[in-house]
C-alpha angles and dihedrals in degrees: 000000000000120000124196115215118228116240092250093052114123098229094190092052091048090051090049091052093046093047089056093059107132114229089210088078087073090061094073100036105094101209108022113094106158136032120184121181121189132181110213124192122177090349094305126109106240098176137002143175132189135199120192137181128201123185124212144127134283114190089344091304124117111264139180131210117202124198128198113166106308093339118104123190124188128200136180107221128211122188127193122185115215111208136192095036114180118260113271123189090218091058108033114192094010109127102156139043136184123238109203123194122185121194118199119233131186126230086269088055092248122131109255116231103237137107119272131202127242116230128199117190112203118172112223103191141329110260092178093239112160106210127185119225088263122058120196123188123191115192116204128183115239113261117261 
């Protein structure tokens, strides 16, 4: 996907915002595994950032490794499916939902003592986009 920047776009602010993307968002997106954002000027990459997700096991439990630059974060993931949900006009035909909990672990498989964020994934609408497991953005300045 290639995006053209408008002439009044603050490129430095956009870079700052994109560099603050949290790789933990990949943990709860079922199909997306890789996001790469590049700024290209005159055919040369002037800035880039990448977020990656790799699934595996830790002590026979589902686990996720997240990568952002040189930073690696590891989580043990537990999923519980809630069934027989009551009918809701906003979600017709939806009778079950997954609750996903992810617990951070260090390289020594100990829980690190730091705060974690809570994420809630709520689909807004189906835009019929067909995305591959890797998503690659290239940001180009408008000509002129």
